[in-house]
ZAMARGU-4260 file (C-alpha; in steps of 0.2 Angstrom, whole numbers, plus 5000, padded with zeros to 4 digits):
<rodrens>
0) 5000/5000/5000 | 5006/5018/4997 | 5010/5029/5012 | 5004/5047/5012 | 5016/5060/5006
5) 5017/5068/5023 | 5022/5051/5031 | 5034/5046/5017 | 5043/5063/5019 | 5043/5062/5038
10) 5050/5044/5037 | 5063/5049/5024 | 5069/5064/5034 | 5071/5053/5049 | 5084/5042/5041
15) 5103/5044/5040 | 5118/5039/5029 | 5127/5023/5031 | 5129/5010/5018 | 5147/5003/5020
20) 5149/4997/5002 | 5147/5015/4995 | 5147/5025/5011 | 5157/5031/5026 | 5152/5026/5043
25) 5136/5034/5050 | 5135/5048/5063 | 5130/5043/5080 | 5114/5053/5079 | 5108/5044/5064
30) 5090/5038/5064 | 5085/5026/5051 | 5069/5027/5041 | 5056/5014/5043 | 5040/5010/5034
35) 5030/5004/5049 | 5013/5006/5040 | 5015/4990/5031 | 4998/4981/5029 | 4997/4966/5040
40) 4988/4952/5031 | 4987/4933/5031 | 4976/4923/5019 | 4963/4911/5026 | 4971/4897/5017
45) 4988/4900/5026 | 4979/4901/5043 | 4970/4884/5039 | 4987/4876/5033 | 4996/4882/5049
50) 4984/4871/5059 | 4991/4856/5050 | 5004/4844/5059 | 5022/4847/5057 | 5024/4832/5046
55) 5011/4840/5034 | 5020/4855/5028 | 5012/4862/5013 | 5021/4874/5001 | 5010/4885/4990
60) 5012/4899/4978 | 5004/4916/4974 | 4987/4915/4965 | 4989/4919/4946 | 4981/4936/4949
65) 4994/4940/4962 | 5008/4934/4950 | 5001/4944/4936 | 5000/4960/4947 | 5018/4957/4954
70) 5012/4955/4972 | 5027/4952/4984 | 5026/4947/5002 | 5036/4955/5015 | 5039/4949/5032
75) 5046/4959/5047 | 5053/4951/5063 | 5044/4955/5079 | 5061/4955/5088 | 5078/4962/5084
80) 5084/4944/5081 | 5076/4930/5072 | 5080/4912/5070 | 5082/4906/5052 | 5079/4887/5048
85) 5087/4876/5035 | 5069/4871/5029 | 5051/4872/5035 | 5051/4863/5051 | 5069/4860/5050
90) 5084/4865/5061 | 5090/4882/5065 | 5104/4886/5053 | 5108/4904/5059 | 5101/4919/5069
95) 5100/4935/5060 | 5103/4950/5072 | 5097/4967/5067 | 5113/4975/5074 | 5123/4965/5061
100) 5113/4969/5046 | 5106/4987/5049 | 5114/5004/5052 | 5103/5009/5066 | 5094/4993/5072
105) 5084/5001/5086 | 5074/5011/5074 | 5074/5001/5058 | 5063/4985/5057 | 5072/4969/5052
110) 5063/4965/5035 | 5064/4951/5023 | 5057/4948/5005 | 5048/4931/5004 | 5052/4919/4991
115) 5041/4905/4996 | 5026/4902/5008 | 5022/4886/5017 | 5010/4882/5031 | 5017/4891/5046
120) 5033/4896/5037 | 5041/4908/5025 | 5056/4905/5015 | 5065/4922/5014 | 5079/4931/5005
125) 5093/4935/5018 | 5104/4950/5019 | 5120/4939/5021 | 5133/4932/5010 | 5133/4924/4997
130) 5120/4934/4987 | 5104/4925/4985 | 5105/4915/5001 | 5088/4910/5008 | 5081/4902/5024
135) 5065/4898/5033 | 5057/4909/5047 | 5042/4904/5057 | 5026/4914/5053 | 5023/4916/5072
140) 5040/4926/5073 | 5035/4939/5059 | 5022/4951/5053 | 5017/4950/5035 | 5013/4963/5022
145) 5012/4964/5003 | 5017/4977/4990 | 5015/4978/4972 | 5031/4990/4970 | 5046/4982/4962
150) 5062/4989/4955 | 5071/4984/4939 | 5089/4988/4936 | 5095/4986/4918 | 5114/4986/4920
155) 5118/4985/4902 | 5107/5000/4897 | 5111/5010/4913 | 5092/5011/4917 | 5082/5009/4933
160) 5063/5008/4933 | 5051/5008/4947 | 5035/4998/4944 | 5018/4997/4953 | 5011/4981/4948
165) 5011/4982/4929 | 5012/5001/4928 | 5028/5010/4926 | 5030/5023/4939 | 5047/5031/4935
170) 5063/5028/4925 | 5080/5036/4926 | 5098/5035/4920 | 5110/5027/4932 | 5128/5023/4934
175) 5134/5006/4939 | 5149/4996/4944 | 5166/4996/4935 | 5172/4981/4926 | 5183/4976/4941
180) 5169/4980/4953 | 5153/4975/4944 | 5136/4978/4950 | 5130/4960/4954 | 5115/4953/4946
185) 5101/4944/4955 | 5086/4946/4966 | 5088/4958/4981 | 5077/4969/4992 | 5077/4986/5001
190) 5083/4983/5018 | 5085/5001/5024 | 5082/5019/5019 | 5095/5032/5024 | 5096/5051/5022
195) 5112/5060/5020 | 5116/5075/5031 | 5125/5084/5017 | 5114/5082/5002 | 5128/5089/4991
200) 5140/5076/4994 | 5145/5061/4984 | 5130/5050/4989 | 5117/5064/4986 | 5102/5066/4998
205) 5096/5048/5000 | 5102/5030/4999 | 5093/5013/4999 | 5103/4999/5007 | 5100/4983/4998
210) 5101/4965/5004 | 5116/4961/4992 | 5135/4963/4993 | 5149/4967/4981 | 5156/4949/4978
215) 5173/4955/4973 | 5176/4965/4989 | 5176/4958/5006 | 5175/4975/5014 | 5174/4994/5009
220) 5179/5009/5019 | 5180/4999/5034 | 5163/4990/5033 | 5155/4976/5023 | 5153/4979/5005
225) 5134/4982/5004 | 5126/4986/4988 | 5115/5002/4988 | 5105/5014/4977 | 5109/5032/4980
230) 5112/5050/4973 | 5128/5057/4966 | 5137/5074/4965 | 5144/5068/4948 | 5129/5067/4937
235) 5139/5069/4922 | 5146/5051/4925 | 5129/5043/4924 | 5127/5031/4910 | 5143/5023/4913
240) 5152/5010/4923 | 5158/5021/4937 | 5155/5014/4954 | 5161/5000/4966 | 5145/4991/4963
245) 5132/5003/4969 | 5119/5010/4958 | 5120/5029/4956 | 5107/5041/4950 | 5103/5060/4949
250) 5099/5068/4966 | 5082/5073/4958 | 5078/5055/4954 | 5082/5048/4971 | 5072/5062/4979
255) 5057/5058/4968 | 5058/5040/4972 | 5059/5043/4991 | 5048/5057/4993 | 5034/5055/4980
260) 5034/5036/4977 | 5039/5030/4994 | 5045/5012/4992 | 5043/5001/5007 | 5056/4991/5015
265) 5057/4974/5008 | 5053/4980/4990 | 5061/4968/4978 | 5075/4974/4967 | 5079/4964/4951
270) 5096/4967/4944 | 5099/4961/4927 | 5117/4954/4923 | 5127/4964/4910 | 5125/4957/4893
</rodrens>
């Protein structure tokens, strides 16, 4: 669901800079943006399936109508840590701590994009290495929402497009990773929204932190090499391979996406491989 312009701007202005793959360390007063207005919903079929025995885990897909309209499920942890399992009704494989994957964990919800749903479980994309890693979380441990927003990144043609279902909302020229530090293709999602105190700096006024990482680099500027989408103070370099893996766009473009469109945390981002 769309958030009102007033709420979107308040949330955006509450955020602060900090993506280590493209950014320097955040200031201590940083406050991360959150989209807490996600619609909480569970289908009747899921509720019924959850009553099934542990031995009768049922995996199911979106309806054809939801698929046609690009509906994505997003789940948010009810705590700052969440156990991740190797399968539905399986064993704990790891525990995700908000402090390890978010800039300001006290004020940013720990959010995941759903890949598959099952009775009482969600298979989610994880903000960990390697890119594309998934795991299962219990439905009881999360709140669920849906969105029809999605972002398409065409690396070869230096273009980013924001969609709302089947309708194109916005498209802009971008700069992407250099040959030695390419922007990695794959399925990612927005894990956090951050605003930069100095909007005239190298990262522009806003930055989205994605769930993916620069696979060539183990670290960047003293932190993990997280991939982000942000503004720039070098708009003349858009339309070229210029970054260390992040996706750059004009400051006007990133501002329009944040303040007018208002993508929720968990929004899927599909990055095409360079051809």
